[in-house]
KEKE-3310 file (N, C-alpha, C; in steps of 0.2 Angstrom, whole numbers, plus 5000, padded with zeros to 4 digits):
npx = (5146:5131:5118:5106:5107:5109:5097:5088:5083:5074:5065:5060:5053:5043:5037:5031:5023:5014:5008:5002:4993:4984:4980:4974:4963:4956:4954:4945:4934:4931:4930:4919:4909:4911:4907:4894:4889:4892:4884:4890:4895:4905:4920:4918:4921:4923:4928:4941:4945:4941:4949:4946:4950:4947:4943:4950:4961:4967:4971:4981:4990:4994:5001:5011:5018:5022:5030:5041:5045:5050:5060:5069:5072:5078:5088:5094:5094:5101:5101:5088:5072:5067:5080:5087:5080:5080:5093:5096:5085:5078:5071:5064:5060:5052:5041:5037:5033:5022:5013:5011:5006:4994:4988:4984:4975:4960:4965:4969:4958:4951:4960:4959:4946:4946:4956:4951:4940:4928:4925:4932:4927:4914:4913:4918:4908:4898:4901:4895:4898:4888:4881:4889:4896:4897:4905:4913:4906:4901:4913:4925:4935:4949:4950:4944:4951:4965:4961:4955:4966:4976:4970:4967:4981:4985:4977:4981:4995:4994:4988:4997:5008:5002:5002:5015:5017:5019:5008:5002:5012:5016:5008:5010:5023:5025:5024:5036:5046:5052:5067:5074:5069:5056:5045:5035:5034:5025:5013:5013:5008:4999:4982:4974:4982:4983:4969:4968:4978:4972:4960:4959:4955:4941:4936:4939:4931:4919:4919:4921:4912:4917:4917:4915:4924:4934:4939:4943:4954:4963:4966:4972:4983:4990:4993:5002:5012:5016:5021:5032:5040:5045:5053:5068:5070:5077:5075:5071:5081:5077:5064:5061:5065:5055:5043:5038:5038:5050:5059:5072:5069:5059:5067:5074:5063:5061:5071:5080:5082:5074:5075:5077:5065:5055:5052:5047:5033:5023:5016:5017:5030:5028:5020:5028:5039:5032:5028:5039:5045:5053:5066:5081:5093:5108:5118:5122:5107:5100:5101:5087:5072:5066:5070:5066:5066:5055:5045:5048:5050:5049:5038:5024:5009:5011:5019:5009:5000:5008:5012:4999:4996:5007:5003:4990:4994:5002:4992:4984:4993:4995:4982:4981:4991:4986:4974:4979:4986:4975:4968:4977:4978:4964:4964:4973:4966:4955:4960:4965:4953:4947:4938:4945:4949:4938:4943:4945:4932:4926:4913:4908)
npy = (4862:4854:4844:4846:4858:4866:4866:4871:4884:4883:4873:4880:4890:4881:4876:4888:4891:4880:4883:4895:4891:4884:4894:4902:4894:4893:4907:4910:4904:4911:4924:4923:4921:4932:4942:4939:4942:4955:4960:4963:4961:4948:4941:4926:4911:4898:4895:4890:4875:4878:4888:4902:4909:4921:4930:4942:4939:4928:4935:4944:4934:4929:4940:4943:4931:4931:4942:4938:4927:4934:4941:4931:4927:4938:4942:4931:4917:4917:4931:4934:4936:4923:4917:4924:4923:4909:4907:4915:4916:4929:4939:4949:4944:4934:4941:4947:4936:4932:4942:4942:4929:4931:4940:4933:4925:4922:4927:4940:4949:4946:4951:4964:4967:4965:4973:4986:4987:4983:4995:4998:4989:4993:5006:5005:4998:5007:5017:5022:5021:5024:5034:5045:5059:5054:5057:5051:5040:5036:5036:5030:5015:5017:5030:5032:5024:5029:5042:5039:5033:5043:5054:5046:5043:5056:5059:5049:5052:5063:5057:5047:5056:5061:5050:5049:5058:5063:5059:5048:5039:5028:5018:5017:5013:5000:4995:5001:4995:4985:4977:4971:4973:4965:4958:4954:4963:4973:4969:4971:4978:4988:4986:4997:5007:5001:5002:5016:5019:5013:5019:5031:5025:5020:5033:5040:5033:5036:5050:5051:5042:5031:5017:5000:4991:4999:5004:4992:4988:4999:4996:4984:4987:4996:4988:4979:4988:4991:4979:4977:4989:4986:4976:4968:4970:4975:4992:5005:5019:5031:5031:5033:5046:5055:5050:5037:5030:5018:5004:5010:5023:5020:5013:5023:5030:5020:5022:5022:5034:5050:5060:5053:5044:5053:5056:5054:5049:5046:5036:5042:5052:5065:5071:5072:5079:5091:5095:5096:5084:5075:5063:5057:5044:5042:5033:5019:5013:5020:5011:5001:5001:5005:5015:5011:4996:4988:4987:4977:4963:4950:4944:4946:4947:4951:4963:4971:4973:4980:4992:4997:5001:5010:5020:5024:5028:5039:5047:5050:5057:5068:5073:5077:5087:5096:5099:5105:5116:5123:5126:5135:5145:5149:5154:5165:5173:5175:5183:5194:5200:5204:5215:5231:5234:5244:5260:5264:5273:5280:5277:5269)
npz = (5014:5020:5013:5019:5025:5013:5007:5016:5016:5005:5010:5021:5014:5008:5019:5024:5014:5015:5027:5024:5015:5023:5032:5023:5019:5031:5033:5022:5026:5038:5034:5026:5036:5045:5036:5033:5046:5048:5038:5025:5008:5004:4996:4986:4993:4988:4976:4971:4976:4989:4994:4993:4982:4971:4956:4956:4964:4957:4946:4952:4957:4944:4939:4948:4947:4934:4933:4941:4933:4922:4928:4931:4918:4913:4922:4927:4937:4950:4953:4954:4962:4967:4968:4977:4988:4991:4993:5004:5016:5023:5037:5031:5019:5023:5027:5015:5007:5015:5013:5000:4997:5005:4996:4986:4990:5001:5012:5012:5010:5022:5032:5028:5031:5045:5049:5045:5052:5045:5038:5026:5016:5017:5013:5000:4994:4995:4986:4971:4955:4945:4950:4948:4939:4926:4915:4907:4903:4890:4883:4871:4874:4872:4875:4888:4897:4897:4902:4915:4921:4921:4929:4940:4944:4948:4959:4967:4969:4978:4989:4992:4996:5007:5015:5019:5029:5046:5054:5047:5044:5052:5047:5034:5034:5035:5022:5017:5025:5019:5016:5005:4990:4981:4968:4976:4986:4982:4986:4999:5014:5026:5031:5032:5026:5013:5009:5008:4999:4987:4986:4977:4964:4965:4968:4956:4947:4952:4950:4936:4931:4924:4913:4919:4913:4910:4922:4928:4919:4922:4935:4934:4927:4935:4946:4939:4936:4949:4953:4944:4947:4959:4957:4951:4937:4922:4916:4905:4905:4899:4899:4913:4915:4914:4909:4914:4929:4936:4942:4946:4950:4960:4969:4975:4981:4991:5000:5015:5022:5025:5016:5005:5003:5003:4990:4972:4971:4962:4948:4935:4931:4929:4938:4949:4945:4942:4955:4962:4968:4962:4959:4953:4954:4947:4950:4961:4970:4985:5002:5006:5016:5033:5047:5060:5067:5071:5062:5053:5057:5052:5057:5051:5056:5069:5067:5060:5071:5080:5072:5071:5084:5086:5077:5082:5095:5091:5085:5096:5104:5096:5096:5109:5110:5102:5108:5120:5115:5110:5121:5127:5118:5120:5133:5132:5123:5131:5141:5135:5131:5143:5152:5158:5175:5186:5192:5209:5218:5208:5206:5197)
capx = (5139:5127:5112:5100:5108:5108:5090:5084:5079:5068:5061:5057:5048:5038:5033:5027:5017:5009:5005:4998:4987:4980:4977:4969:4957:4952:4952:4940:4928:4930:4928:4912:4905:4911:4904:4887:4888:4892:4880:4894:4896:4912:4922:4916:4927:4923:4930:4946:4947:4939:4954:4944:4953:4943:4946:4956:4967:4970:4975:4987:4995:4997:5005:5017:5022:5024:5036:5046:5048:5054:5067:5074:5074:5083:5093:5097:5091:5104:5099:5081:5069:5068:5087:5089:5076:5082:5100:5096:5078:5078:5065:5060:5057:5046:5035:5035:5030:5016:5008:5010:5001:4988:4985:4981:4970:4955:4968:4970:4952:4950:4964:4957:4940:4947:4960:4947:4933:4923:4924:4934:4922:4907:4914:4919:4902:4894:4903:4891:4900:4883:4878:4893:4895:4897:4908:4917:4902:4901:4919:4928:4940:4955:4950:4942:4957:4970:4958:4955:4973:4980:4967:4969:4987:4986:4974:4986:5001:4993:4986:5004:5012:4999:5004:5022:5016:5020:5001:5000:5018:5017:5004:5013:5030:5024:5026:5043:5050:5055:5075:5076:5063:5054:5039:5030:5033:5019:5007:5015:5005:4994:4975:4971:4986:4980:4963:4969:4981:4968:4954:4958:4952:4934:4934:4939:4926:4913:4919:4920:4907:4920:4914:4918:4930:4940:4942:4947:4960:4967:4968:4977:4989:4993:4996:5008:5017:5019:5026:5038:5044:5048:5057:5075:5070:5080:5070:5074:5082:5074:5057:5061:5067:5049:5037:5035:5043:5052:5063:5077:5065:5056:5072:5075:5058:5061:5077:5079:5082:5068:5077:5076:5058:5050:5052:5045:5027:5018:5018:5019:5035:5026:5017:5034:5042:5028:5027:5046:5047:5056:5073:5084:5100:5111:5122:5118:5102:5101:5098:5080:5069:5065:5075:5063:5066:5048:5040:5050:5053:5048:5032:5019:5004:5014:5021:5003:4997:5013:5011:4993:4997:5011:4999:4985:4997:5004:4986:4982:4998:4994:4976:4982:4995:4981:4969:4983:4987:4969:4966:4982:4975:4958:4966:4976:4961:4951:4964:4966:4947:4944:4938:4949:4946:4936:4946:4941:4930:4923:4906:4905)
capy = (4863:4848:4844:4849:4866:4869:4866:4873:4890:4880:4869:4885:4893:4877:4876:4894:4890:4876:4887:4900:4888:4882:4900:4904:4890:4895:4914:4910:4902:4916:4930:4923:4922:4939:4946:4938:4945:4963:4962:4965:4956:4946:4936:4919:4907:4891:4895:4885:4871:4881:4893:4909:4912:4924:4933:4947:4935:4925:4940:4946:4928:4928:4946:4942:4925:4933:4947:4934:4924:4939:4942:4925:4927:4944:4943:4925:4914:4920:4938:4935:4935:4916:4915:4928:4920:4902:4908:4917:4918:4934:4941:4954:4939:4930:4946:4948:4930:4932:4947:4940:4924:4934:4944:4928:4920:4925:4930:4947:4953:4945:4956:4971:4967:4966:4979:4992:4986:4983:5001:4998:4986:4996:5012:5003:4996:5013:5021:5019:5025:5026:5040:5051:5064:5050:5061:5046:5034:5034:5037:5023:5012:5020:5037:5031:5021:5034:5047:5036:5032:5050:5057:5042:5044:5063:5059:5044:5056:5067:5052:5044:5061:5062:5044:5050:5063:5059:5056:5042:5036:5021:5013:5016:5011:4992:4994:5004:4992:4979:4978:4969:4974:4960:4960:4953:4969:4977:4967:4972:4984:4988:4986:5004:5010:4998:5005:5023:5019:5011:5023:5035:5021:5021:5040:5042:5030:5040:5057:5051:5037:5027:5010:4995:4987:5004:5004:4986:4989:5003:4993:4979:4991:4999:4982:4977:4993:4991:4973:4979:4994:4983:4971:4970:4970:4981:4997:5010:5025:5037:5031:5036:5053:5059:5047:5032:5027:5011:5001:5014:5029:5017:5011:5029:5031:5016:5023:5023:5041:5053:5064:5048:5041:5058:5058:5049:5046:5044:5032:5046:5056:5072:5074:5073:5085:5097:5097:5096:5078:5070:5062:5051:5043:5038:5028:5014:5016:5020:5005:5001:4999:5010:5015:5007:4988:4985:4986:4972:4958:4944:4941:4951:4949:4956:4970:4975:4975:4985:4998:5000:5003:5016:5025:5026:5032:5045:5051:5052:5062:5074:5076:5080:5093:5101:5102:5109:5122:5126:5129:5140:5151:5152:5158:5171:5177:5178:5188:5200:5204:5205:5223:5234:5235:5251:5263:5265:5280:5283:5276:5265)
capz = (5017:5020:5008:5023:5026:5007:5005:5022:5014:5001:5015:5025:5010:5007:5025:5025:5009:5017:5032:5021:5012:5029:5034:5017:5019:5037:5032:5018:5030:5043:5030:5024:5043:5047:5031:5035:5053:5047:5032:5020:5003:5004:4990:4986:4996:4986:4969:4969:4982:4995:4996:4993:4976:4966:4950:4957:4967:4952:4942:4956:4956:4937:4938:4952:4944:4927:4934:4943:4928:4918:4932:4930:4911:4911:4927:4929:4943:4956:4955:4954:4968:4970:4969:4983:4994:4992:4995:5011:5018:5028:5039:5026:5013:5025:5027:5008:5006:5019:5010:4993:4998:5007:4991:4981:4993:5004:5018:5011:5012:5029:5035:5027:5035:5052:5050:5045:5056:5040:5035:5020:5011:5017:5009:4993:4991:4995:4980:4965:4949:4941:4953:4947:4934:4920:4910:4902:4902:4883:4879:4869:4879:4871:4879:4895:4901:4899:4907:4921:4923:4923:4935:4946:4947:4951:4966:4971:4971:4984:4994:4994:5000:5014:5019:5021:5034:5052:5056:5044:5042:5055:5043:5027:5035:5034:5015:5016:5029:5015:5015:4999:4986:4976:4966:4981:4990:4979:4990:5006:5017:5032:5028:5031:5021:5007:5007:5006:4992:4982:4986:4971:4959:4965:4967:4949:4944:4954:4946:4928:4928:4919:4912:4923:4910:4910:4929:4929:4915:4925:4941:4932:4924:4941:4950:4935:4937:4956:4954:4940:4950:4965:4955:4948:4930:4918:4914:4901:4909:4896:4902:4920:4915:4914:4906:4918:4935:4936:4948:4948:4953:4965:4974:4978:4985:4996:5004:5022:5024:5023:5010:4999:5002:5001:4982:4967:4973:4956:4942:4930:4934:4927:4944:4954:4942:4943:4962:4965:4972:4957:4961:4949:4956:4942:4953:4965:4974:4993:5005:5007:5023:5038:5053:5066:5066:5073:5056:5049:5061:5050:5059:5049:5060:5075:5064:5059:5077:5082:5068:5072:5091:5086:5074:5087:5100:5088:5084:5103:5106:5092:5098:5116:5109:5099:5114:5125:5111:5109:5128:5128:5114:5123:5139:5130:5120:5137:5145:5131:5130:5149:5153:5163:5182:5187:5197:5215:5219:5202:5207:5191)
cpx = (5135:5121:5106:5101:5107:5101:5085:5080:5073:5063:5057:5051:5042:5034:5029:5021:5012:5005:5000:4992:4982:4976:4972:4962:4953:4950:4946:4933:4926:4928:4921:4907:4905:4907:4896:4885:4887:4887:4884:4895:4904:4914:4920:4922:4927:4925:4935:4948:4946:4944:4952:4948:4948:4946:4951:4962:4970:4974:4981:4992:4998:5002:5012:5021:5025:5030:5042:5049:5052:5060:5072:5076:5079:5089:5097:5094:5094:5102:5092:5078:5069:5075:5089:5086:5079:5089:5100:5089:5078:5071:5060:5057:5051:5040:5033:5031:5023:5011:5007:5005:4994:4984:4982:4977:4965:4958:4968:4963:4949:4954:4962:4950:4941:4951:4956:4941:4927:4922:4926:4930:4916:4908:4915:4912:4897:4895:4900:4893:4894:4879:4883:4891:4894:4900:4911:4913:4902:4907:4921:4933:4947:4956:4949:4947:4962:4967:4958:4962:4976:4977:4968:4976:4989:4983:4979:4992:5000:4991:4993:5008:5009:5001:5011:5022:5017:5013:5000:5006:5018:5013:5008:5020:5030:5027:5034:5048:5054:5063:5077:5069:5062:5047:5033:5029:5027:5013:5008:5012:5000:4987:4973:4975:4984:4974:4964:4973:4977:4961:4953:4955:4944:4932:4934:4933:4919:4913:4918:4914:4910:4917:4918:4924:4936:4943:4946:4954:4965:4970:4973:4984:4993:4996:5002:5013:5020:5023:5032:5043:5047:5052:5064:5075:5073:5074:5074:5075:5078:5067:5056:5063:5061:5043:5034:5040:5044:5056:5068:5074:5062:5061:5074:5070:5058:5067:5075:5078:5076:5069:5077:5068:5053:5050:5049:5039:5023:5021:5020:5024:5033:5024:5023:5038:5038:5028:5034:5048:5051:5064:5076:5091:5103:5116:5118:5113:5103:5098:5091:5078:5068:5070:5072:5062:5059:5044:5042:5054:5053:5042:5026:5013:5006:5016:5015:5000:5002:5012:5004:4993:5001:5007:4993:4988:4999:4998:4984:4987:4997:4988:4977:4986:4990:4976:4973:4984:4981:4967:4971:4980:4969:4960:4969:4971:4956:4954:4964:4959:4944:4944:4942:4945:4944:4940:4942:4938:4926:4915:4903:4908)
cpy = (4857:4849:4848:4856:4869:4870:4869:4879:4888:4877:4874:4888:4888:4876:4882:4894:4886:4879:4892:4897:4886:4888:4903:4901:4892:4903:4914:4909:4908:4922:4929:4924:4929:4944:4945:4942:4952:4965:4965:4959:4954:4941:4929:4915:4900:4890:4890:4882:4874:4886:4900:4912:4914:4927:4938:4944:4931:4929:4942:4940:4928:4934:4945:4936:4927:4938:4943:4930:4928:4941:4937:4925:4932:4945:4937:4923:4917:4927:4939:4934:4928:4914:4918:4925:4913:4902:4910:4920:4922:4936:4945:4949:4936:4935:4947:4942:4930:4936:4945:4934:4926:4937:4939:4923:4925:4928:4937:4951:4952:4950:4963:4972:4968:4972:4986:4992:4986:4989:5002:4995:4990:5002:5011:5002:5002:5017:5018:5024:5028:5032:5046:5055:5060:5054:5056:5040:5031:5035:5030:5021:5015:5027:5036:5028:5026:5040:5045:5035:5038:5053:5053:5043:5051:5062:5054:5047:5059:5062:5049:5049:5061:5056:5044:5055:5059:5056:5049:5037:5029:5016:5011:5013:5003:4991:4996:5000:4986:4981:4975:4969:4968:4962:4959:4959:4973:4975:4968:4978:4983:4989:4993:5008:5007:5001:5012:5023:5017:5015:5028:5031:5022:5028:5042:5039:5034:5047:5056:5046:5033:5020:5005:4992:4992:5004:4998:4986:4993:5000:4987:4982:4994:4993:4979:4982:4992:4985:4974:4984:4992:4978:4973:4969:4976:4985:5002:5016:5031:5037:5035:5043:5057:5056:5041:5030:5020:5009:5006:5020:5026:5015:5017:5031:5026:5016:5024:5030:5045:5057:5059:5046:5047:5061:5052:5045:5043:5039:5036:5051:5064:5075:5076:5079:5091:5100:5097:5090:5073:5070:5056:5050:5039:5033:5022:5017:5015:5013:5006:4999:5006:5010:5011:5000:4985:4984:4980:4967:4951:4940:4946:4952:4953:4963:4974:4977:4981:4992:5001:5004:5010:5021:5028:5030:5039:5050:5054:5058:5069:5078:5080:5086:5098:5104:5107:5116:5126:5130:5135:5146:5154:5156:5164:5176:5179:5183:5194:5204:5205:5212:5225:5235:5243:5254:5264:5272:5283:5282:5272:5258)
cpz = (5015:5015:5012:5023:5019:5005:5011:5020:5010:5005:5019:5021:5009:5013:5026:5020:5011:5023:5029:5018:5017:5031:5029:5018:5025:5036:5027:5022:5035:5040:5028:5031:5045:5042:5032:5041:5052:5041:5026:5015:5003:4998:4991:4988:4993:4979:4967:4976:4988:4998:4996:4987:4971:4960:4951:4960:4962:4947:4946:4956:4950:4936:4942:4949:4938:4928:4937:4938:4923:4922:4931:4923:4909:4915:4929:4936:4950:4958:4955:4961:4971:4972:4976:4989:4996:4995:5003:5013:5024:5031:5034:5020:5016:5025:5020:5006:5009:5015:5003:4993:5000:5001:4986:4984:4997:5011:5018:5013:5019:5033:5034:5031:5042:5053:5049:5048:5051:5036:5028:5015:5011:5012:5001:4990:4991:4989:4974:4959:4945:4943:4952:4941:4927:4914:4905:4901:4895:4879:4877:4874:4878:4874:4886:4899:4902:4903:4914:4925:4925:4929:4941:4949:4950:4958:4970:4973:4977:4990:4997:4998:5007:5018:5022:5027:5041:5055:5053:5042:5045:5051:5037:5028:5034:5027:5014:5020:5025:5014:5009:4995:4981:4973:4971:4986:4988:4983:4997:5009:5022:5028:5027:5026:5014:5004:5005:4999:4986:4981:4979:4965:4959:4965:4960:4945:4946:4950:4939:4926:4923:4919:4916:4920:4910:4916:4930:4925:4919:4931:4940:4930:4930:4945:4946:4936:4944:4956:4950:4944:4956:4963:4953:4941:4927:4916:4910:4905:4906:4898:4909:4920:4915:4911:4911:4923:4934:4942:4950:4952:4960:4971:4978:4983:4991:5001:5011:5025:5021:5017:5004:4998:5002:4994:4978:4970:4968:4952:4937:4933:4933:4934:4949:4951:4943:4950:4966:4969:4968:4959:4957:4952:4951:4944:4957:4969:4981:4996:5006:5014:5027:5044:5059:5064:5067:5068:5052:5053:5058:5052:5057:5053:5066:5072:5063:5065:5080:5079:5070:5079:5090:5083:5079:5092:5097:5087:5091:5105:5102:5094:5105:5115:5106:5104:5118:5121:5111:5116:5129:5124:5117:5129:5137:5127:5126:5140:5141:5130:5137:5150:5159:5170:5183:5193:5203:5216:5214:5202:5201:5192)
residu = (UNK:UNK:UNK:UNK:UNK:UNK:UNK:UNK:UNK:UNK:UNK:UNK:UNK:UNK:UNK:UNK:UNK:UNK:UNK:UNK:UNK:UNK:UNK:UNK:UNK:UNK:UNK:UNK:UNK:UNK:UNK:UNK:UNK:UNK:UNK:UNK:UNK:UNK:UNK:UNK:UNK:UNK:UNK:UNK:UNK:UNK:UNK:UNK:UNK:UNK:UNK:UNK:UNK:UNK:UNK:UNK:UNK:UNK:UNK:UNK:UNK:UNK:UNK:UNK:UNK:UNK:UNK:UNK:UNK:UNK:UNK:UNK:UNK:UNK:UNK:UNK:UNK:UNK:UNK:UNK:UNK:UNK:UNK:UNK:UNK:UNK:UNK:UNK:UNK:UNK:UNK:UNK:UNK:UNK:UNK:UNK:UNK:UNK:UNK:UNK:UNK:UNK:UNK:UNK:UNK:UNK:UNK:UNK:UNK:UNK:UNK:UNK:UNK:UNK:UNK:UNK:UNK:UNK:UNK:UNK:UNK:UNK:UNK:UNK:UNK:UNK:UNK:UNK:UNK:UNK:UNK:UNK:UNK:UNK:UNK:UNK:UNK:UNK:UNK:UNK:UNK:UNK:UNK:UNK:UNK:UNK:UNK:UNK:UNK:UNK:UNK:UNK:UNK:UNK:UNK:UNK:UNK:UNK:UNK:UNK:UNK:UNK:UNK:UNK:UNK:UNK:UNK:UNK:UNK:UNK:UNK:UNK:UNK:UNK:UNK:UNK:UNK:UNK:UNK:UNK:UNK:UNK:UNK:UNK:UNK:UNK:UNK:UNK:UNK:UNK:UNK:UNK:UNK:UNK:UNK:UNK:UNK:UNK:UNK:UNK:UNK:UNK:UNK:UNK:UNK:UNK:UNK:UNK:UNK:UNK:UNK:UNK:UNK:UNK:UNK:UNK:UNK:UNK:UNK:UNK:UNK:UNK:UNK:UNK:UNK:UNK:UNK:UNK:UNK:UNK:UNK:UNK:UNK:UNK:UNK:UNK:UNK:UNK:UNK:UNK:UNK:UNK:UNK:UNK:UNK:UNK:UNK:UNK:UNK:UNK:UNK:UNK:UNK:UNK:UNK:UNK:UNK:UNK:UNK:UNK:UNK:UNK:UNK:UNK:UNK:UNK:UNK:UNK:UNK:UNK:UNK:UNK:UNK:UNK:UNK:UNK:UNK:UNK:UNK:UNK:UNK:UNK:UNK:UNK:UNK:UNK:UNK:UNK:UNK:UNK:UNK:UNK:UNK:UNK:UNK:UNK:UNK:UNK:UNK:UNK:UNK:UNK:UNK:UNK:UNK:UNK:UNK:UNK:UNK:UNK:UNK:UNK:UNK:UNK:UNK:UNK:UNK:UNK:UNK:UNK:UNK:UNK:UNK:UNK:UNK:UNK:UNK:UNK:UNK:UNK:UNK:UNK:UNK:UNK:UNK:UNK:UNK:UNK:UNK:UNK:UNK:UNK:UNK:UNK:UNK:UNK:UNK:UNK)
# end
C-alpha cells in the first residue's frame, strides 16, 4: 500500500475538519443575523476566534475528547474511534464527524434554529424555572441534583419511547442510522429530535424550580453518559443489570431490528425494568443502524432534509387516514340516527 493510500483517510478527516471550521465561522455569523431578525437571543459568536464556541460547546468538546482518550487508553488505538476512522473512513463516520463538529461550534445551534424554524429556542427561552413550583429551590446540591436527574430520566424515558413510534421515527432514525457507534454518535440527531430529547431538562427545571447549577450538573452528566454509552469503553456488567445503562445495553437499543431498538430507552434501567422494555444481550451485540439507507448516506445535510420530508409525508398520510376514518364514522352515525320513512297513507 502506498503512503498516499495509507494516509488518505487521515487526509479526508483533516479536509472535513477544515470544511467544518469554515462552516462554523460562517454559521456563527449567520446565526447572529438570524437571531437578530427573529428577535431570539443566540450564542455569542466571538468567544474563540470567531467560531462561535461558547461554554456549552467547549464542555461538549472536552467530554467527547475525554471519552475518546479513554477509549485509546483502555482498548488500544486500533480498536478506538480514531483507529477505526483512520483505518476506513465510512459514510457513517463522516456523518458522526459532521454532527460532532457541529456540536462544538455554532453550526449546531444554527441547524437547530433553521430546523425548528426558531420554535426550539423560543420555547426554551419561554420556560422560566423561577415561575415553577420551586420545590427544590432551597435544597442542597447533593439532593437537588439526584432529584432532577431521576425525574428528568423518567420523563426522557417516555419521550424516547414516543420517538420510536411511527409518527416520529423518521426524525429519530437519523441518530439510529449510525452503523458504527462512536462517542460522536451522541451528538448525532435531527434538530427537532434533539429538541424533544432535551426537553425534559427544562421541564423538570420548571416543575421543581431546581437551582441553575443543579440543572447544569445534570445536563453535563447526561451528555457524559451518552458519550460513554455510544463508545467502546469497557463497562461493568453488574451496573448494567439494573443500576446504570452502558455500552452493552445501548448497542442493543441501536440494533437494526425493531425488536432490538425498542428496548433500553432510559439511563436508569429501573424504568425499562418497570415498564417491560429492558433487554440485556450477554453475547455479541446486534448490528447497528436502520434498514432504510436514506438516513445514513454520509451527506448529513441531505440526510436531514430527506428525513424531514419523510416525516412530513408520513404525518400527512396519517392525517389523511384519520380524516377518511372520521368521515366514515360520521356517515355511519348519520345513517343510524336517520328517522324511518313514514308509511304511505298514514297521513303523517
